N, C-alpha and C positions, 0 to 999 in steps of 0.2 A: 156276503153275509159273514159276520164274525161270530162263529160258534165257539163258545168258551165253556170249559168244564169247571165248575165251581163246587167247592166243598159244601155239602148239604148243611153243615153247621152255620153257614153264612146266610141261610135262606131268609131269616128274619130281618137282617140288616142290609142285605143286598139291594132291595128296592130303594132305600135311601141313598146308597152309594150311586146307583144308576141315575136317580133323579138329580143328584148333585152334578153328575157329569153332563146331563142335559142342560142344566143351568150354566155350566162352564162353556158349553157350545155357544150359547147366546152371548155370554160375556166376552168370549174370545173374538167372536165376529165383530162385536161393538168396539172392542179395544183395538183390533188390527185396523179397522176402518178409521179410527181416530188417530192411528199412528202411535198408540201408547204401548211401546215395546216393553216397558218396565212392567206394566200390568199383565201383558201376555206372558212374560218370563215368569212372573209370580205364579200364575195359574199352571203353567207348564211344570214348574218345580213341584207344586203341591200334588198334582196328579201323578207325576212320575214317581213320587215318593210313596203314594198310597195304593196305586193300582196293583202292584205285585202281590200284596197281602190278600187281595181279593181274587187272585188268579188271572188278572188281566195284564199279562206280561207285554203283549203287543201294544196295548193302549199306553202303558207306562213308557215304552220305547218311543212312541209317537210324541208323547208329552215331553219327554227328555229332549227330543230333537227340536220341539217347539221352543223349549227353554233356551237351548243352545243357539238357535237361529236368532231369537230375540236378543240374547246377550251380545251376539256379534253384530247386531244392527241390520240383519238381513230380513227386511220386511217382506220381500217377495217370497223367500223361502218359508218364512213363518206363516204367511198367508196360505201357501200350498199345503203345508203340514196341518194347519187348522182345518182345511177342507177334508183332509184324511181323518183327522180326529172326529169331526162332525159325522162323517160317513160311517166311521167305525161305531160310534155311540148309537147312531140311528139304526144300525143293522145288527146289534148284539143279540145273539140267541144263546140263552143260558141253559146249560144242562147240569143239573145237580148230581153229584156223585157221592 
């Protein structure tokens, strides 16, 4: 389980952020199965850039590693990281502070 402390000021917009990450999970799975590493890289880059601002540092690191694996053409590594990404998103437990 990924327990994350999030600033209570983000309470109204966090559900949209999390819903977008769920959508990313589906897209990443489809893209990696299709061998579309450019698409995988794009999502990894987007999520790595936005996650920290919401308090999801670990998710941002996973996404950055997805971006780097896709950029280097390592589909197997990207696939394993996508599994980690999906698992993280599916087990997020938010605690507002």
